[in-house]
C-alpha positions, 0 to 999 in steps of 0.5 A: 471549484475543484470538481468544476475543472476536473474535466480540464485536468483530465484533458491536460493529463491526456495531452501529457500522454499524447506528448510522450507518445507522438513525435509531431503534435497538432490539435487535429492529431491530439483530437484523433488520438484522444478519441481512440484512447476513450474508445479503447478505455471508456472508463476514463470518460465515465470516471469523470462523470462519476466523480462530478456526480458523487464527489462531495467536499466535506470537512476532511477536504478542508482539513487537508487543504489547511495542512502544510505540504509535509503534513498533508503528504503524511496524512494522505499516506496514512489514509491510503493505508486505511483504504487498503486495509478496508478493501482487504477486509472486503476481499477476504470477508468469507475466509478464516483470515480477514485482515491484511496482517493475517494474510502477510503473516501467512505469506511470509511464513510460506516464503520462509518455510519456517519463521520465528515469532519475533522475526515476523513481528519485527519485519512488520514493525508491530507492537509485540502484543499485536503480533502475538495476538495475530499469531494466536488467531492463526494458530487457533484457526488451525492455520499455523503449527509450532515446531522445535527449532533444530538448531536452537532447542529453546526456540520454536518455529512457525510453519503453515498447516495444510489448512493454512496453505489452502487459505493462503492460496485462496486469498492470494488471488483476492489480494491481487485483485484488490491491489489491481483495483486500488490503482485503477484510479491512476495510470501505472506511468504515474504511480510508478514514478512515486514508488522510488521516492516512497522506497527511499523514505521507507529505507531511511526510516526503517533503519532508524526504527530498527536501530534507534527505536529505543531512543526518546524523541529528542535524541531521534530529532538530533540523529536525523540530520547526521543520518541524512548526511551519511546517506547523501 
């Protein structure tokens, strides 16, 4: 049933854009405006055709619709993260690195110039073993070096090798291309409206994760309301 009305949904979306772009609204004006948009962006029309032909509702669609809105929101975010990881692996396939995490580690070390292992692991909210395994792979592939920290002789700092810089440079464009086509299905005007909401949720839970991560679930549940009120 959803697919049956996909064209009408797109028509409504186009009219919403027309409303924002034009001061005086009428059907003839909308018709001409829509024709111009489709001529300029033919992929809009093709997208509906492909969707109607290819989209097949399966068990996962039924599962999502059966969830309450909060659970559905969280499940969709989790799925999007998996799609992003999937596309990233495709983009990096013939390079030494092939995961989003390996790319992020190289990028972060390059930005910081030198980084402690624990800083990298904590920045991306990783299990210690996961972070160390990633660092070990990067070192074994000759992308990272370890140097003595001049201010703390007990610690070592990670830095990119010349090979690591070269691999990072190659991967940057591919990741940028992946980012761009990930959002090809939706206009910038729409996804940018969602970004502040996600950033607010992320900021709240980052604080909980960093400062109260050692507490059991029952204590975290009791903590949530007080933290929420402090931030309003």
